[in-house]
N, C-alpha and C positions, 0 to 999 in steps of 0.2 A: 503494502500498500506507501509506502516513502518514497519507494520507486516511481509509482505510475506517479502521485503528489509530484514529487522532483522532476519529472519531467514534463509535466502539466505546466508546472512552472515557466521553465527554461522556454518553452515553446510562447505563454501568453509572454514574458519578456521579449521575445523576437517580435512577434506580432504587434507589442506595442512600440518599440523601439520603430519598426517602420514603417509604421502610420506619422509618428512625431519628426521623422525627416520627411514622409512626404511633405505635409501640411509644410513642413518649414521649409522646403523647396519650392511649392506652390507660393506663401503668401511674400517669401522676402526674397528666393533669388530670381522670379521669377515676375515680376511685378516689374515689367517696362510697362513705362506710361508709352502709351500709342499717341501720335501727330494727329491734329485734330484736322480735321479733313477740311481743305479749301478749295472754292470753286477754281475752276482748270482761266487764266485767261488766254481769253481769244486773243489771236496773231491775225497781223493783217489789218489794212486799214481801218478803219469805221470814222466815220462822218457823222460831226453834231449836227442834228438838228434845233434850232428856234424855236 
């Protein structure tokens, strides 16, 4: 019974470690700000009308 509890404890430790690494990676390392979308400037001659 003690061996089973030790194995279960080690498995749970590994799961918690992997989950915390995944959350850290997603929240801290992959938190890149995206650039704001700007309207494209139309090229060519544009005549202003008054």
